[in-house]
C-alpha positions, 0 to 999 in steps of 0.5 A: 685540927678536925676532930674525928667522928666516933665509929659507933654509928648507932643512929640514936639522936642523943639529944640534950635539953630543950633548945629555945629556938623552934628550929631545934628540939627533938627532930624525928629521924626518918629513913627515906626509901625510894628506888632501892638506894642506900639509907640516908638519915633525915632529921626534921629540925636541929637537935639541941645537942649533937650526937656526932660531929659532922662535915656540913654544907648549908643551902636550899639545894633546889635542883641539886645542880652542877654547882651543888654537886661540886660542893658535895664532892668537895665536902665528901672529900674532906669528910672522908679524910677525917671520918666525918658524916657528910651532912646537908642543912636545908630549909622548909619552906625555903627563905624566899617562900617564907618572906614573899610566898607570892613572889617566890620562884617555882621549885625545881625539886620538891623536898622528896625529890631533893632528898632522893638526889642528895642521897644519890650523891652520897650524903649521909645526913640531911637536917631539914630546918623549919624556916619561920619568923623565930629562925629568921630573927636569929643573930649571926652569932647565935646561929653559929653557937646554937645551931652549928656548934651545939646542935650540929657539932660542925667540925668542917663547914663548906659554904658558897661564895655568896653565903649570908646568915643571921637576922637580916642577912647580917653575917658574911664569910668574914664574920663566919670565919672569925666565929668558926675557930672559937666554935671549934670548926674550920670553914671554907668558901667555894667559888661558883661553878661555871658551865657554858660560860654561865654561872650555874644557879637555880635561877639560871636553870629556871630561866632556861626551863621557862624558855623551853630550853631543855638542852640548856637546862640539862647543861647546868643541871648535869642531867635531863630535867625531871619531876617525880611523884605518885600517880593519882586519880584524875577525872578520866577524861584522857581515857574517854578520848583515847589518851589515858594518862598517868596523873602525877602529883606535883607537890608544888603550887607552881611548876618551872615549865609548862607545855607539851613535851616528849618524855621518858618515864622511870620507875615502871620497869628496867628501862624508861618508857616513852611517852608524851606529857602535858604540864599546865592548867588545861585551859580547854577543860578547866577554868583557872586550874592548878598546874597538872602533869599528865603523861600518856605512855605509848603502848602501855596498859597497866594500872599504876595508881599509887606508884612513884614515877619520874618524868624526864623531859626530853623535848618541848613540842609546843606551848599549852593552848586553849582549843575551841572544843574537845575534837580540836584538842584530840586532833592536836593530841594526835599530832603531838603523839606522832611527833613524840613517836618520831622523836624516839624513832629518830633517836633509836636510828641515831643510836644504831648508826653510832653503834655501827660506826663503833663496830667498824 
């Protein structure tokens, strides 16, 4: 039997006494405002005592791909039937980033991007749990009693078919199910989602992005791959050589793809703007540089510093390469720009042809 949540919706945390675990305590609830969507409550940490019962799923949710969306749809279905908030518990940093930061894979989405997508999926609450040594040492039974029962008041829990929890990944679904009933919640494991004969996973998406297979990545994500961030100041080299660029803050130490791309940019008007982008370390102008995303927008001349934009990757034109000098770089940029413009002209012609067929 699942208890219903109270309908007060006051939003106060109602936190109880201090919890001995560093992932708990009195989290700050924040309102994330982006692109004018409805509010979603975000908690940095786990309350010592929950304010309302919830329906919950747990995971990294990196990329929020088709598999994640299927889980969220199932979670929302149950939550709505029992009048429970739809909640997600995720981790910062991600566990692999904590245990082996040098070997951790590139993120598909920053935390901010992840929150935006989760809100777009109809999530009511996100609990961002700090993953550190103390949290990693939690016994499986303590995770259930202190986190799921006391801190979150879980009434229904959905996990993936490979879900593990507790110190040294000691807890599996069998143990979780045994601990669930005494703790007052139901639990369900969801099977993996398969698309184009492949299990949908963040790992599979990274592999396709690394290969430049944007169409394949889109099939697993359910949308074109994109990176969002604020436009920040750069070294102004692009403007000096005739290609002014918007430099997008990456908020990550490494990117899951690199090269020169045809892109569409959202957030600057009612429709996406066409352009060409470079994502890489700029070997021609800098030694051992950090990954940088630079976007040249076609026929655009506005100051957009501080604006948050989304860069949608549509086609890879080539790998990043080091040129003998700036003149050779500009000559190649001319070719890249022409190829990107041709891409948009061809796409426009195909849309017109399709509309003409529908009209006949």
